[in-house]
VEXGU-900410 format. One record per residue (C-alpha): residue number from 1; residue in one letter; chain; z, x, y. Coordinates in Angstrom, 1 decimal, padded with zeros to 4 digits. Example, Ala and Ser with C-alpha at 12.3 -4.5 7.8 and 13.67 -1.06 7.14 Angstrom:
VEXGU-900410
+-----+----+----+--------+--------+--------+
!   i ! aa ! ch !     c3 !     c1 !     c2 !
+-----+----+----+--------+--------+--------+
!   1 !  A !  A !  007.8 !  012.3 ! -004.5 !
!   2 !  S !  A !  007.1 !  013.7 ! -001.1 !
+-----+----+----+--------+--------+--------+
//
This chain:
VEXGU-900410
+-----+----+----+--------+--------+--------+
!   i ! aa ! ch !     c3 !     c1 !     c2 !
+-----+----+----+--------+--------+--------+
!   1 !  M !  A !  080.6 !  123.3 !  085.1 !
!   2 !  T !  A !  081.7 !  121.2 !  082.1 !
!   3 !  G !  A !  084.7 !  119.1 !  083.1 !
!   4 !  L !  A !  087.8 !  118.3 !  081.1 !
!   5 !  P !  A !  088.4 !  116.7 !  078.7 !
!   6 !  L !  A !  085.8 !  118.4 !  076.5 !
!   7 !  R !  A !  084.0 !  116.4 !  073.9 !
!   8 !  E !  A !  085.1 !  117.4 !  070.4 !
!   9 !  P !  A !  081.8 !  119.1 !  069.4 !
!  10 !  T !  A !  081.9 !  121.2 !  072.6 !
!  11 !  F !  A !  085.5 !  122.1 !  072.1 !
!  12 !  L !  A !  084.8 !  123.1 !  068.5 !
!  13 !  V !  A !  081.8 !  125.3 !  069.5 !
!  14 !  L !  A !  083.9 !  127.1 !  072.1 !
!  15 !  T !  A !  086.7 !  127.5 !  069.4 !
!  16 !  A !  A !  084.2 !  129.0 !  067.0 !
!  17 !  L !  A !  083.0 !  131.5 !  069.6 !
!  18 !  A !  A !  086.6 !  132.4 !  070.5 !
!  19 !  A !  A !  086.8 !  134.3 !  067.1 !
!  20 !  E !  A !  083.8 !  136.5 !  067.6 !
!  21 !  P !  A !  080.2 !  136.4 !  068.8 !
!  22 !  Q !  A !  078.1 !  134.3 !  066.4 !
!  23 !  H !  A !  074.5 !  133.1 !  066.0 !
!  24 !  G !  A !  073.7 !  129.4 !  065.9 !
!  25 !  Y !  A !  073.8 !  128.7 !  062.2 !
!  26 !  S !  A !  077.0 !  130.6 !  061.9 !
!  27 !  V !  A !  078.5 !  128.4 !  064.6 !
!  28 !  L !  A !  077.4 !  125.3 !  062.6 !
!  29 !  D !  A !  079.2 !  126.5 !  059.6 !
!  30 !  D !  A !  082.3 !  127.6 !  061.6 !
!  31 !  V !  A !  082.5 !  124.2 !  063.3 !
!  32 !  R !  A !  082.4 !  122.5 !  059.9 !
!  33 !  R !  A !  085.2 !  124.7 !  058.6 !
!  34 !  I !  A !  087.4 !  124.3 !  061.7 !
!  35 !  S !  A !  087.0 !  120.5 !  061.6 !
!  36 !  E !  A !  087.6 !  120.5 !  057.8 !
!  37 !  G !  A !  084.2 !  118.9 !  057.3 !
!  38 !  R !  A !  084.6 !  116.1 !  059.8 !
!  39 !  V !  A !  082.2 !  117.4 !  062.3 !
!  40 !  R !  A !  078.7 !  118.4 !  061.1 !
!  41 !  L !  A !  076.5 !  119.3 !  064.0 !
!  42 !  Q !  A !  072.7 !  119.1 !  063.6 !
!  43 !  A !  A !  070.8 !  122.2 !  064.9 !
!  44 !  G !  A !  069.3 !  120.2 !  067.8 !
!  45 !  T !  A !  072.7 !  119.0 !  068.9 !
!  46 !  L !  A !  074.2 !  122.5 !  068.6 !
!  47 !  Y !  A !  071.4 !  124.2 !  070.7 !
!  48 !  G !  A !  071.8 !  121.5 !  073.3 !
!  49 !  I !  A !  075.5 !  122.3 !  073.5 !
!  50 !  L !  A !  074.8 !  126.0 !  073.6 !
!  51 !  D !  A !  072.2 !  125.6 !  076.4 !
!  52 !  R !  A !  074.7 !  123.5 !  078.5 !
!  53 !  L !  A !  077.5 !  126.0 !  077.9 !
!  54 !  R !  A !  075.2 !  128.9 !  079.0 !
!  55 !  A !  A !  074.1 !  127.0 !  082.1 !
!  56 !  D !  A !  077.8 !  126.4 !  082.9 !
!  57 !  G !  A !  078.7 !  130.0 !  082.5 !
!  58 !  L !  A !  081.1 !  129.4 !  079.6 !
!  59 !  I !  A !  079.2 !  131.4 !  077.1 !
!  60 !  K !  A !  076.5 !  134.1 !  077.3 !
!  61 !  V !  A !  074.1 !  135.9 !  074.9 !
!  62 !  D !  A !  075.9 !  138.8 !  073.3 !
!  63 !  R !  A !  072.9 !  140.3 !  071.6 !
!  64 !  E !  A !  069.6 !  139.4 !  069.8 !
!  65 !  E !  A !  068.1 !  140.6 !  066.6 !
!  66 !  V !  A !  065.1 !  139.8 !  064.5 !
!  67 !  V !  A !  065.9 !  138.6 !  060.9 !
!  68 !  A !  A !  063.0 !  137.6 !  058.6 !
!  69 !  S !  A !  060.6 !  137.6 !  061.6 !
!  70 !  R !  A !  062.8 !  135.2 !  063.5 !
!  71 !  L !  A !  064.9 !  135.8 !  066.6 !
!  72 !  R !  A !  068.7 !  135.5 !  066.0 !
!  73 !  R !  A !  070.7 !  135.1 !  069.2 !
!  74 !  Y !  A !  074.4 !  135.8 !  069.2 !
!  75 !  Y !  A !  076.6 !  134.0 !  071.7 !
!  76 !  R !  A !  080.1 !  134.9 !  073.0 !
!  77 !  L !  A !  082.6 !  133.3 !  075.3 !
!  78 !  T !  A !  082.8 !  134.4 !  078.9 !
!  79 !  E !  A !  086.1 !  134.8 !  080.7 !
!  80 !  V !  A !  085.5 !  131.4 !  082.3 !
!  81 !  G !  A !  084.9 !  129.9 !  078.9 !
!  82 !  R !  A !  088.0 !  131.4 !  077.5 !
!  83 !  E !  A !  090.1 !  130.0 !  080.4 !
!  84 !  L !  A !  088.5 !  126.5 !  080.0 !
!  85 !  L !  A !  089.2 !  126.6 !  076.2 !
!  86 !  S !  A !  092.8 !  127.7 !  076.8 !
!  87 !  T !  A !  093.3 !  124.9 !  079.4 !
!  88 !  E !  A !  091.8 !  122.3 !  077.1 !
!  89 !  T !  A !  094.0 !  123.5 !  074.2 !
!  90 !  D !  A !  097.1 !  123.2 !  076.4 !
!  91 !  R !  A !  096.1 !  119.7 !  077.4 !
!  92 !  L !  A !  095.6 !  118.6 !  073.8 !
!  93 !  H !  A !  098.9 !  120.1 !  072.8 !
!  94 !  R !  A !  100.7 !  118.2 !  075.5 !
!  95 !  N !  A !  099.0 !  115.0 !  074.5 !
!  96 !  A !  A !  099.8 !  115.5 !  070.9 !
!  97 !  A !  A !  103.4 !  116.3 !  071.7 !
!  98 !  A !  A !  103.7 !  113.1 !  073.8 !
!  99 !  A !  A !  102.2 !  111.0 !  071.0 !
! 100 !  D !  A !  104.6 !  112.6 !  068.5 !
! 101 !  R !  A !  107.6 !  111.9 !  070.6 !
! 102 !  R !  A !  106.6 !  108.2 !  071.0 !
! 103 !  L !  A !  105.9 !  107.8 !  067.3 !
! 104 !  R !  A !  109.3 !  109.3 !  066.4 !
! 105 !  R !  A !  111.0 !  106.8 !  068.8 !
! 106 !  L !  A !  109.0 !  104.0 !  067.3 !
! 107 !  Q !  A !  110.0 !  105.0 !  063.8 !
! 108 !  L !  A !  113.6 !  105.2 !  064.8 !
! 109 !  S !  A !  113.5 !  101.8 !  066.5 !
! 110 !  T !  A !  111.7 !  100.3 !  063.5 !
! 111 !  N !  A !  114.3 !  101.8 !  061.1 !
! 112 !  E !  A !  117.2 !  100.4 !  063.3 !
! 113 !  A !  A !  115.6 !  096.9 !  063.4 !
! 114 !  A !  A !  115.2 !  096.9 !  059.6 !
! 115 !  A !  A !  118.9 !  097.9 !  059.1 !
+-----+----+----+--------+--------+--------+
//
């Protein structure tokens, strides 16, 4: 199973699939939107992530359909995937809160030293 912490692309793929089942190119677009354009996965990278997440039981194939003579596979989170995403989200929130507290203290001490 994928351990914590998750790499950002993996976290974003799981986040995209938390909204609804999606096919690969839809996931690519959603990851770009979620990251506000910072993360632009290539198809090969995405499918490597999807294969690993499937092998780890974090996602599974929801359905398949043929579009323009090509197979389109939709993926969705499993319960284990949802739990891992939730755990990682909580961890990131705690880390961000700790950083925020320290930055506020640093700003206060900087302001006091300047006065």
